[in-house]
Phi, psi and omega in degrees: 000146182278133177286151177300330179295320179296320180297319179296318180295318180297316179298318180296318179296318179296320179295318178298318180296318179295315178300321179296317179294322178295316179298320177298318179298314181293324180292331179279001178101009179288155180239144176244123179253140180256123181277137176293153183297133179084006180289146180265127180255161178297319180297318179297321179294319180295319179296323179288317186290320186250027179288162180286144179282171178290148177288140179280139179285140179262126180282172184295330182276005174094355178270161180282000000 
């Protein structure tokens, strides 16, 4: 079983690795944009527009 100390160490290593990757991205000229709270994104609109409908209830006689 993994000790809690090991998990904390693993999380710290992952955070350091992520921070390093972010810095490399920014150094290569990448840009990070911060979206204002409550902003509507294209992905959010697509998920809303094309989401799956509710399942139709089946009655006792087998019809929809």
